[in-house]
Legacy VTK file of the C-alpha trace (Angstrom):
# vtk DataFile Version 3.0
C-alpha trace
ASCII
DATASET POLYDATA
POINTS 682 float
34.830 21.751 11.713
37.957 21.020 13.911
37.251 17.231 13.715
38.225 15.872 10.077
35.200 14.598 8.341
37.034 11.201 7.614
37.269 10.739 11.496
33.515 10.660 11.682
33.133 6.943 11.337
35.792 5.913 13.768
34.475 8.498 16.131
30.935 6.920 15.797
32.071 3.695 16.314
33.875 3.967 19.281
30.998 5.901 20.776
28.629 2.818 19.839
31.190 0.420 21.572
31.518 2.555 24.546
27.448 2.557 24.835
27.476 -1.418 24.685
29.920 -1.539 27.733
27.883 1.161 29.779
25.022 -1.001 29.158
26.742 -3.928 30.395
28.201 -2.562 33.443
26.792 -2.954 36.936
27.381 -0.993 40.008
29.899 -3.428 42.372
31.291 -5.057 39.380
34.380 -4.123 37.516
32.982 -5.989 34.098
33.545 -3.328 31.488
35.603 -0.951 33.681
38.712 -1.680 31.661
37.361 -1.678 28.123
35.352 1.690 29.076
38.495 3.184 30.055
40.530 2.195 27.140
37.591 3.389 24.836
37.443 6.862 26.628
41.144 7.576 26.200
40.353 6.899 22.042
37.710 9.217 22.256
39.975 11.808 24.106
42.473 11.519 21.385
39.872 11.653 18.419
38.071 14.540 20.000
41.417 16.530 20.829
40.629 19.328 18.831
37.034 20.050 20.147
36.965 21.451 23.484
32.982 20.946 23.751
33.702 17.170 23.402
37.070 16.585 24.574
36.523 18.170 28.308
33.774 15.903 29.455
35.264 12.896 27.957
38.814 13.843 29.753
37.313 14.314 33.026
35.728 11.129 32.950
38.733 9.297 31.786
40.690 10.777 34.830
38.230 9.410 37.170
38.336 6.133 35.518
41.818 5.929 36.046
41.441 6.938 39.679
39.239 3.836 39.984
41.280 1.540 38.316
44.635 2.849 40.651
42.564 2.296 43.532
41.443 -1.311 42.343
37.660 -0.450 42.931
34.723 -1.824 40.828
32.172 0.552 39.379
30.169 2.602 41.870
26.805 4.226 41.385
28.414 7.788 40.763
30.849 6.557 38.171
28.371 4.281 36.373
25.520 7.485 36.379
28.495 9.528 35.002
29.456 6.889 31.986
25.708 6.304 31.185
24.957 10.074 30.888
28.127 10.579 28.603
27.179 7.744 26.367
23.706 9.329 26.015
25.099 12.468 25.142
27.646 11.722 22.954
25.849 10.755 19.998
23.730 13.911 19.790
26.739 15.956 20.593
28.540 14.564 17.389
25.355 15.194 15.154
25.287 18.914 16.389
29.010 19.063 15.416
28.313 17.550 11.920
25.742 19.962 11.123
27.478 23.106 12.549
24.799 23.496 15.665
25.632 24.465 19.141
26.656 21.555 21.341
24.423 21.415 24.187
26.291 21.336 27.752
26.645 17.771 29.266
23.799 17.707 31.962
24.483 16.240 35.166
23.843 12.565 35.376
20.659 11.537 36.640
21.033 9.502 40.154
20.955 5.830 40.588
17.565 6.137 42.120
15.958 7.524 39.219
17.644 5.164 36.606
16.416 2.158 38.670
12.620 3.410 39.007
12.386 3.333 42.748
9.767 5.097 44.487
11.939 8.648 44.767
11.383 8.774 40.883
7.725 7.908 39.989
7.327 6.755 36.553
3.994 7.462 35.940
4.416 11.125 35.004
4.035 13.592 31.746
6.777 13.894 29.439
8.501 16.997 29.952
9.822 18.218 26.631
11.239 21.621 26.944
10.077 21.960 23.274
11.657 25.468 22.605
15.291 24.506 23.543
15.151 21.075 22.592
13.370 21.008 19.302
16.001 19.741 17.047
17.312 17.239 19.427
13.730 16.158 19.961
13.396 15.783 16.026
16.347 13.553 15.863
15.217 11.534 18.834
11.821 10.890 17.423
13.460 9.816 13.987
15.993 7.308 15.733
13.171 6.140 18.105
10.750 5.485 15.362
13.299 3.018 13.609
14.526 1.274 16.748
11.068 0.573 17.948
10.068 -0.823 14.409
13.616 -3.040 14.603
12.550 -4.017 18.130
9.123 -5.461 17.300
10.586 -7.211 14.253
13.333 -8.916 16.212
10.830 -10.026 18.887
8.781 -11.597 16.526
11.841 -13.337 15.039
12.518 -14.327 18.598
9.130 -15.738 19.194
9.706 -18.120 16.500
13.483 -18.895 17.100
14.099 -17.965 20.804
17.890 -18.828 20.839
18.529 -16.251 17.718
21.862 -14.229 19.333
21.469 -11.605 16.765
18.093 -10.629 17.054
18.538 -10.682 21.218
21.628 -8.193 20.666
19.387 -6.128 18.233
16.566 -5.532 20.908
19.283 -4.984 23.664
20.887 -2.305 21.446
17.765 -0.795 20.498
16.495 -0.294 24.361
20.058 0.618 25.332
19.801 3.410 22.747
16.408 4.810 23.262
17.255 4.684 27.253
20.401 6.856 26.639
18.831 9.363 24.283
15.608 9.713 26.668
17.710 10.001 29.567
19.659 13.154 28.062
16.487 14.647 26.854
14.932 14.086 30.402
12.329 11.929 29.236
11.777 10.152 32.692
9.037 7.677 31.559
10.615 6.409 28.606
14.161 6.385 30.193
12.905 3.988 33.169
10.993 1.660 31.389
13.664 1.264 28.719
16.421 0.685 31.478
13.979 -2.286 33.222
13.513 -3.989 29.851
17.428 -3.620 29.045
18.154 -5.341 32.371
15.935 -8.110 31.488
17.384 -8.624 28.003
20.849 -8.413 29.604
20.291 -11.433 31.690
19.052 -13.263 28.456
22.186 -12.227 26.733
24.146 -13.554 29.628
22.150 -17.037 29.137
20.618 -16.431 32.739
17.255 -16.320 31.183
15.297 -17.826 28.399
12.814 -15.760 26.457
9.388 -17.633 26.612
6.461 -16.430 24.820
5.183 -14.750 28.129
8.407 -12.803 28.646
8.468 -11.623 24.921
4.708 -10.798 25.266
5.596 -8.513 28.296
8.394 -6.911 26.234
6.087 -6.035 23.586
3.783 -4.147 25.640
6.700 -2.163 26.994
7.510 -1.610 23.496
4.007 -0.237 22.691
4.178 2.192 25.445
7.534 3.496 24.354
5.836 3.866 21.033
2.833 5.590 22.574
5.244 7.940 24.431
7.196 8.656 21.382
3.968 9.627 19.396
3.230 11.996 22.063
6.930 13.820 21.045
5.683 13.321 17.303
2.388 15.479 18.035
4.299 18.128 20.171
6.996 18.793 16.996
4.274 18.828 14.452
1.406 20.311 16.036
2.839 22.005 19.037
0.593 20.064 21.592
2.373 19.164 24.561
1.737 15.842 26.251
-1.671 16.310 28.303
-2.109 12.518 29.087
0.337 10.425 31.225
1.023 6.982 29.688
1.154 4.376 32.336
4.409 2.734 32.528
4.874 1.617 36.444
2.659 -1.341 36.062
4.682 -2.719 32.924
8.234 -2.095 34.988
6.841 -4.238 38.002
5.763 -7.045 35.578
9.251 -6.752 34.153
10.930 -6.694 37.486
8.869 -9.756 38.648
10.287 -11.644 35.463
13.781 -10.800 36.388
13.247 -12.104 39.927
11.511 -15.279 38.643
11.436 -15.751 35.092
8.805 -18.550 35.523
6.083 -16.309 37.275
4.415 -15.684 34.143
2.828 -12.557 32.896
-0.738 -11.075 33.695
-1.760 -10.378 30.040
-4.415 -7.745 29.214
-6.879 -9.655 26.765
-6.618 -9.021 23.208
-9.450 -6.613 22.571
-7.692 -4.275 25.428
-3.822 -4.525 23.924
-3.228 -1.088 22.479
-3.278 -0.624 18.532
0.030 0.457 17.366
0.521 4.246 17.734
1.855 5.875 14.666
2.670 9.400 14.427
1.759 11.447 11.480
5.270 11.930 10.687
6.060 8.408 10.860
3.138 6.888 9.274
2.830 4.744 6.266
3.979 7.833 4.510
7.400 8.007 5.651
10.597 5.388 5.728
11.685 5.353 9.228
15.362 4.520 8.382
15.721 7.526 6.215
14.264 9.615 9.362
16.903 8.079 11.546
20.111 8.597 9.292
19.088 11.507 7.248
22.405 13.062 7.303
24.518 10.004 6.686
22.517 8.358 3.880
22.049 11.507 1.834
18.356 11.740 2.286
15.895 14.303 3.648
12.607 14.078 5.145
9.761 15.726 3.075
6.255 16.537 4.504
3.509 14.235 2.710
1.557 17.353 1.756
4.188 18.500 -0.140
4.609 15.277 -2.077
0.757 15.333 -2.743
1.060 18.867 -3.958
3.899 18.008 -6.337
2.022 15.138 -7.838
-0.743 17.442 -8.417
1.515 19.683 -10.322
2.882 17.023 -12.267
-0.534 15.570 -13.016
-1.448 18.927 -14.529
1.559 18.861 -16.489
0.624 15.573 -17.945
-2.518 17.197 -19.226
-1.028 20.179 -20.744
1.431 17.989 -22.450
-1.487 15.931 -23.898
-3.172 19.101 -25.150
0.098 20.333 -26.679
0.483 17.049 -28.668
-3.116 17.073 -30.036
-2.321 20.808 -30.976
0.962 19.807 -32.717
-1.075 16.844 -34.518
-3.688 19.172 -36.176
-1.180 21.609 -37.438
-0.006 18.850 -39.334
3.501 20.390 -39.648
5.540 16.959 -40.154
9.234 18.034 -38.725
8.277 21.308 -37.454
10.083 23.146 -34.195
6.957 22.782 -32.761
6.600 18.893 -32.899
10.042 18.606 -32.124
9.802 20.572 -29.074
6.539 18.700 -28.044
8.655 15.479 -28.357
11.273 16.549 -26.014
8.645 18.168 -23.483
6.876 14.701 -23.620
10.203 13.065 -22.771
10.804 15.013 -20.005
7.474 14.985 -18.735
7.429 11.044 -18.469
10.722 11.254 -16.467
9.245 13.924 -14.331
6.377 11.786 -13.900
8.232 8.476 -13.162
10.441 10.596 -10.419
7.773 11.988 -8.601
5.584 8.744 -8.832
8.459 7.178 -6.997
8.544 9.566 -4.327
5.460 8.594 -3.094
6.648 4.920 -3.241
7.451 3.407 0.124
8.013 -0.368 1.055
5.332 -2.274 2.603
7.493 -3.811 5.142
5.780 -1.782 8.122
2.481 -3.211 7.185
3.447 -6.441 6.876
5.110 -6.530 10.637
1.922 -5.112 11.933
0.380 -7.922 10.633
2.786 -10.375 12.109
2.156 -8.885 15.379
-1.405 -9.172 14.837
-1.275 -13.020 14.373
0.916 -13.617 17.138
-1.437 -11.836 19.324
-4.490 -13.349 17.922
-2.904 -17.074 17.899
-2.716 -16.617 21.759
-6.394 -15.301 22.076
-7.645 -18.351 20.269
-5.092 -20.896 21.609
-3.861 -21.590 18.331
-0.151 -21.873 17.148
1.013 -20.188 14.045
4.052 -19.631 12.097
3.905 -16.459 10.398
6.260 -15.644 7.200
6.491 -12.747 4.968
8.702 -12.356 1.550
8.738 -9.363 -0.871
8.185 -7.000 2.100
10.461 -4.617 0.521
8.050 -4.121 -2.402
7.094 -0.482 -2.724
3.551 0.749 -3.333
2.393 4.227 -3.497
1.617 5.563 0.128
-1.939 6.130 -0.056
-2.437 2.555 -1.111
-0.174 1.361 1.622
-2.204 3.472 4.064
-5.316 2.308 3.005
-4.504 -1.704 2.635
-3.916 -1.977 6.284
-7.631 -2.615 7.346
-8.356 -5.024 4.798
-5.385 -7.257 5.596
-6.274 -6.978 9.454
-9.663 -8.567 8.448
-8.231 -11.348 6.226
-5.667 -12.226 8.967
-8.253 -12.232 11.525
-10.411 -14.655 9.358
-7.587 -16.842 8.667
-6.728 -17.282 12.225
-10.472 -17.466 13.401
-11.896 -19.622 10.489
-8.947 -20.937 8.229
-6.337 -22.359 10.726
-7.799 -25.174 12.839
-6.751 -25.977 16.631
-3.599 -27.749 17.290
-5.172 -31.067 18.287
-7.589 -30.869 15.148
-4.546 -30.483 12.877
-2.724 -33.169 14.538
-5.396 -35.667 13.798
-5.732 -34.549 10.281
-1.906 -35.526 10.063
-0.881 -31.506 9.991
1.889 -29.998 11.961
0.297 -28.563 15.413
1.600 -25.258 14.270
-0.464 -23.470 11.168
1.316 -21.548 8.598
0.416 -18.135 7.674
2.428 -16.476 4.889
2.034 -12.933 3.537
3.704 -12.025 0.333
3.984 -9.348 -2.069
5.186 -8.898 -5.462
4.942 -7.039 -9.043
2.716 -8.570 -11.762
2.605 -6.355 -14.849
1.336 -3.016 -13.944
-0.051 -4.057 -10.738
1.345 -5.041 -6.846
-0.007 -8.713 -5.611
-0.407 -8.994 -2.049
-1.025 -12.853 -1.147
-2.236 -14.184 2.049
-1.933 -18.058 2.269
-3.133 -20.560 5.130
-2.627 -23.943 5.325
-5.638 -24.447 7.206
-9.166 -26.040 6.736
-9.760 -24.707 3.292
-13.112 -22.875 2.154
-15.867 -25.640 1.610
-18.065 -24.273 -1.058
-21.055 -26.240 -0.127
-21.301 -24.815 3.235
-20.817 -21.196 2.000
-23.607 -22.056 -0.738
-26.007 -23.541 2.338
-25.393 -20.620 4.396
-25.808 -18.093 1.676
-29.250 -19.818 0.885
-30.170 -19.890 4.508
-29.393 -16.145 4.885
-31.419 -15.103 1.675
-28.298 -13.902 -0.231
-28.920 -16.553 -3.060
-32.090 -18.369 -4.012
-32.321 -22.113 -3.312
-31.339 -23.921 -6.770
-29.397 -21.381 -8.423
-26.380 -23.051 -10.020
-23.221 -20.934 -9.214
-19.662 -21.521 -10.409
-16.987 -22.032 -7.316
-15.367 -18.570 -7.943
-18.977 -17.197 -7.467
-19.461 -19.211 -4.376
-16.179 -17.912 -3.193
-17.299 -14.536 -3.827
-20.699 -14.760 -1.720
-17.959 -14.429 1.378
-17.857 -10.788 0.565
-21.691 -10.245 0.929
-22.746 -8.068 3.305
-24.005 -9.772 6.761
-22.331 -13.083 5.460
-20.400 -15.217 8.038
-19.949 -18.930 8.580
-19.174 -18.452 12.340
-20.878 -20.924 14.557
-20.829 -18.299 17.198
-19.861 -14.664 17.972
-16.453 -14.105 19.294
-14.745 -10.829 20.106
-13.196 -10.690 16.553
-15.566 -12.316 14.054
-18.931 -13.783 13.584
-21.120 -10.813 13.158
-20.896 -11.066 9.292
-19.045 -7.720 9.264
-15.337 -7.742 7.694
-14.835 -9.353 4.177
-17.508 -6.995 2.652
-15.399 -4.211 4.036
-12.431 -5.839 2.518
-13.821 -5.843 -1.060
-15.193 -2.633 -0.600
-11.781 -0.964 0.378
-9.929 -2.646 -2.105
-12.201 -1.736 -4.980
-11.887 1.737 -3.567
-8.150 1.400 -4.491
-9.281 0.231 -8.127
-7.827 -3.281 -7.076
-9.528 -6.625 -7.172
-9.313 -9.510 -4.629
-9.255 -13.214 -5.715
-9.960 -16.535 -3.970
-8.541 -20.088 -4.269
-8.920 -22.887 -1.875
-8.897 -26.402 -1.353
-10.929 -28.356 1.428
-8.330 -29.450 3.857
-5.304 -27.879 2.340
-5.912 -24.247 2.774
-6.735 -21.047 0.884
-5.282 -18.243 -0.873
-6.365 -14.954 -0.881
-4.832 -12.646 -3.651
-5.267 -8.863 -3.944
-4.380 -6.886 -7.112
-3.341 -3.087 -6.806
-2.382 -0.636 -9.001
1.105 0.962 -8.397
-0.276 4.503 -8.073
-3.405 6.021 -7.406
-2.819 9.348 -9.161
-2.230 8.564 -12.881
-3.367 5.546 -14.974
-3.044 4.158 -18.469
-6.209 4.283 -20.046
-7.592 2.980 -23.349
-9.926 6.125 -24.850
-13.153 4.743 -26.750
-16.149 6.381 -28.172
-20.066 5.561 -27.564
-22.049 7.731 -29.562
-20.958 11.634 -28.988
-19.327 10.712 -25.707
-15.874 9.343 -24.643
-14.884 7.058 -22.092
-11.579 5.681 -20.362
-11.374 2.056 -19.895
-7.870 1.325 -17.330
-5.444 -0.895 -19.448
-5.007 -3.021 -16.403
-8.602 -4.545 -17.249
-8.295 -4.673 -20.645
-7.066 -7.853 -22.276
-7.492 -7.221 -26.204
-9.804 -5.156 -28.243
-11.170 -6.430 -31.725
-13.839 -5.963 -34.647
-15.752 -8.969 -34.252
-16.866 -11.153 -37.252
-20.970 -11.390 -37.896
-20.381 -15.162 -37.661
-18.874 -15.048 -34.108
-21.920 -13.098 -32.616
-24.851 -15.390 -31.529
-27.497 -14.786 -29.218
-28.245 -17.626 -26.451
-31.893 -17.731 -24.817
-31.608 -16.282 -21.052
-27.948 -14.990 -21.534
-28.382 -12.763 -24.373
-25.615 -11.707 -27.071
-22.332 -13.802 -26.707
-19.007 -13.505 -28.664
-17.295 -16.583 -30.056
-13.623 -15.746 -28.988
-11.422 -18.766 -30.542
-13.973 -21.350 -29.106
-14.676 -19.528 -26.116
-18.220 -17.989 -25.579
-18.080 -14.538 -23.890
-20.900 -12.695 -22.924
-21.411 -9.471 -25.180
-22.251 -6.118 -23.173
-23.087 -3.112 -25.157
-21.694 -0.168 -23.102
-24.229 2.122 -24.360
-27.132 0.227 -22.945
-25.194 -0.072 -19.268
-24.978 3.658 -19.320
-28.160 4.448 -20.662
-26.905 6.514 -23.732
-27.061 6.380 -27.551
-25.077 4.870 -29.694
-23.938 4.829 -33.347
-23.666 0.944 -33.842
-26.818 -1.158 -34.086
-25.241 -4.125 -35.451
-22.686 -5.823 -32.973
-20.140 -6.719 -35.772
-19.920 -2.956 -36.855
-18.409 -1.718 -33.341
-15.565 -2.703 -31.457
-15.320 -5.476 -28.731
-13.066 -4.612 -25.793
-12.444 -8.021 -23.847
-12.416 -6.746 -20.147
-11.290 -9.255 -17.437
-12.436 -8.616 -13.707
-12.507 -11.150 -10.785
-11.715 -14.281 -12.980
-14.369 -13.337 -15.220
-14.218 -12.260 -18.830
-16.684 -10.067 -20.828
-16.774 -8.581 -24.289
-17.756 -4.891 -24.243
-19.012 -3.375 -27.285
-18.111 0.049 -28.232
-18.543 2.238 -31.155
-14.902 3.075 -31.672
-11.453 2.693 -29.990
-9.829 6.031 -30.254
-6.240 6.051 -28.430
-4.477 4.598 -25.495
-2.803 7.368 -23.213
-2.130 8.209 -19.816
-4.652 10.321 -17.692
-4.903 12.195 -14.256
-7.623 10.689 -12.305
-9.813 13.593 -11.113
-12.547 13.052 -8.498
-15.916 14.081 -9.636
-17.287 15.616 -6.421
-20.168 14.804 -3.848
-22.628 14.867 -6.780
-21.479 11.603 -8.749
-19.626 10.180 -5.815
-20.259 6.267 -5.554
-21.760 6.282 -9.264
-21.863 2.625 -10.197
-19.363 1.930 -12.950
-17.669 5.315 -12.456
-14.068 5.640 -10.899
-13.316 9.465 -11.427
-12.832 11.625 -14.602
-9.822 12.901 -16.684
-9.061 15.836 -18.952
-8.084 14.604 -22.383
-5.639 16.395 -24.866
-8.093 18.288 -26.657
-9.478 19.715 -23.353
-12.609 17.461 -23.093
-13.601 15.543 -20.115
-13.964 11.982 -20.115
-15.409 9.492 -17.485
-13.025 6.720 -16.432
-15.024 3.685 -16.116
-14.600 0.824 -13.296
-15.438 -2.310 -15.369
-15.689 -4.415 -12.188
-18.549 -2.462 -10.667
-19.844 -1.618 -14.018
-20.425 -5.077 -14.924
-21.518 -6.349 -11.407
-24.151 -3.355 -11.348
-25.272 -4.945 -14.962
LINES 1 683
682 0 1 2 3 4 5 6 7 8 9 10 11 12 13 14 15 16 17 18 19 20 21 22 23 24 25 26 27 28 29 30 31 32 33 34 35 36 37 38 39 40 41 42 43 44 45 46 47 48 49 50 51 52 53 54 55 56 57 58 59 60 61 62 63 64 65 66 67 68 69 70 71 72 73 74 75 76 77 78 79 80 81 82 83 84 85 86 87 88 89 90 91 92 93 94 95 96 97 98 99 100 101 102 103 104 105 106 107 108 109 110 111 112 113 114 115 116 117 118 119 120 121 122 123 124 125 126 127 128 129 130 131 132 133 134 135 136 137 138 139 140 141 142 143 144 145 146 147 148 149 150 151 152 153 154 155 156 157 158 159 160 161 162 163 164 165 166 167 168 169 170 171 172 173 174 175 176 177 178 179 180 181 182 183 184 185 186 187 188 189 190 191 192 193 194 195 196 197 198 199 200 201 202 203 204 205 206 207 208 209 210 211 212 213 214 215 216 217 218 219 220 221 222 223 224 225 226 227 228 229 230 231 232 233 234 235 236 237 238 239 240 241 242 243 244 245 246 247 248 249 250 251 252 253 254 255 256 257 258 259 260 261 262 263 264 265 266 267 268 269 270 271 272 273 274 275 276 277 278 279 280 281 282 283 284 285 286 287 288 289 290 291 292 293 294 295 296 297 298 299 300 301 302 303 304 305 306 307 308 309 310 311 312 313 314 315 316 317 318 319 320 321 322 323 324 325 326 327 328 329 330 331 332 333 334 335 336 337 338 339 340 341 342 343 344 345 346 347 348 349 350 351 352 353 354 355 356 357 358 359 360 361 362 363 364 365 366 367 368 369 370 371 372 373 374 375 376 377 378 379 380 381 382 383 384 385 386 387 388 389 390 391 392 393 394 395 396 397 398 399 400 401 402 403 404 405 406 407 408 409 410 411 412 413 414 415 416 417 418 419 420 421 422 423 424 425 426 427 428 429 430 431 432 433 434 435 436 437 438 439 440 441 442 443 444 445 446 447 448 449 450 451 452 453 454 455 456 457 458 459 460 461 462 463 464 465 466 467 468 469 470 471 472 473 474 475 476 477 478 479 480 481 482 483 484 485 486 487 488 489 490 491 492 493 494 495 496 497 498 499 500 501 502 503 504 505 506 507 508 509 510 511 512 513 514 515 516 517 518 519 520 521 522 523 524 525 526 527 528 529 530 531 532 533 534 535 536 537 538 539 540 541 542 543 544 545 546 547 548 549 550 551 552 553 554 555 556 557 558 559 560 561 562 563 564 565 566 567 568 569 570 571 572 573 574 575 576 577 578 579 580 581 582 583 584 585 586 587 588 589 590 591 592 593 594 595 596 597 598 599 600 601 602 603 604 605 606 607 608 609 610 611 612 613 614 615 616 617 618 619 620 621 622 623 624 625 626 627 628 629 630 631 632 633 634 635 636 637 638 639 640 641 642 643 644 645 646 647 648 649 650 651 652 653 654 655 656 657 658 659 660 661 662 663 664 665 666 667 668 669 670 671 672 673 674 675 676 677 678 679 680 681
């Protein structure tokens, strides 16, 4: 490598500064002419040992020198050459770092193509030239995914604080980078759209235009179009499917031009139902970290296909099973201190370490999902004519990739309900002494072995009396049945239940919250509600850290063994005879330190034989689910161990109270129970 490795940071910094000057330069003006000339001189010196970089830089440096000698401003030709070089250099340096052939600098696009006039139509298919550009397109895709996420996050921040310069500069840099890279690769629709938005942002940076909500909405729409085009690049790279559909961008470019000409002209915004959903490519879905894609070489990370991670987790799971079997074999040999036991103990330590490492590889931040919810809240608030201040915390909290992928839909329903049913209209809020703008706060944090996601609003709250009346009216509960407040709140999750007075585009049909509960239970999680009328509501989702391996309490009933997830178990005890009693209409109860708990016999719930006839001869496992505490009677508590969850197949799929199966250390299979659905079914 002719250029010393210690010179790369200075080289990349100089290239970034040149790209910034190129983005600010305008034909007919000399702003940035001298700084660009100086930076080209620095680059010429830094690249003196690498002819492939030095020669195009030197040629442009000479052209700048001639322009300055003649006291002329930028012209179209010089500006085109500067933009082409600024777009080419980052990729050329990456090729140099990884000992790949540096592609030749292509001829600069004419000014007409950059400005998007009629001689260069924008609504065309992406031309990828996949065979020759695969490596460059891979790098472009990873960087574009990162920049598009940054753009959305910064735009949502600007929506709350329009005068935040750092957010504005971040967006400008991202659009500028996408434009330069797309131009280098000949991705014309992306280059032209990014150029128009960049011009709009440049006016805002120079205080010639203030970003209004309408302008931010238009930039978000342009960003969505760029994301859809980026997804086409991903599909081509991963599946070999070249773009076969034109992503229209000309109408977006025209809208941006109108705003440049007249910032107060407003934007013809599509209704919410027609706004495109964010397009996430398979490579950049919740299973990858975009920043790692973009900076793989620099940060020492590498992209891995998610199928390989799943395969690794399966193998580790099998290893955990074999380890359990070896522990059982060593225990039966009863050779205390034997080489077998020492080796098994060492294997256990290594297996535990490998298991935690494999699990951590599947863990990704929930930040991207939270950002999507922030965007959704913004769009819905405008659709409903409401004002909302959306905040997040704990968005760096990491969850299993599978959990992140599955939690998106429940959160969408919850945010929609919070906006539609929770937050009041601005005039209603003011009348009740609240700020005109409602608040939605989404946060994530660790709690024991779980991840908790909370959505909190300061809206009207949930009126239990109204919920109860609606439930009676719809026949969900019989009139006169006494329910606790928590039980009334849980009626929200009944299929077909809705308190909406009219059906809207996003709610009112009684479809949504039952889906939320079903999806969360599928993740072995649970949801809790707390609310105060007039002050707001909090929805709390508790989820397991991983979907593959759980800590379980192995119990016996008759000849069968079952596994209870330890996250649902509070404690286990052998009840005293005097603490067991029967209450008419409720059955057996256990007096636990003055608190009466329902006592359920597991063999009766499952319809199997048990050894224990008297409750005080068995073991009472105290189970907590959905805020309710129940005692579950089993014959014997055998052990606590980590087990690998196995699907039971289509025949036993959806069996109430059963979450899956597991292979125990002695090779036998035990059912993993889901206490929540088991007790609900009862």
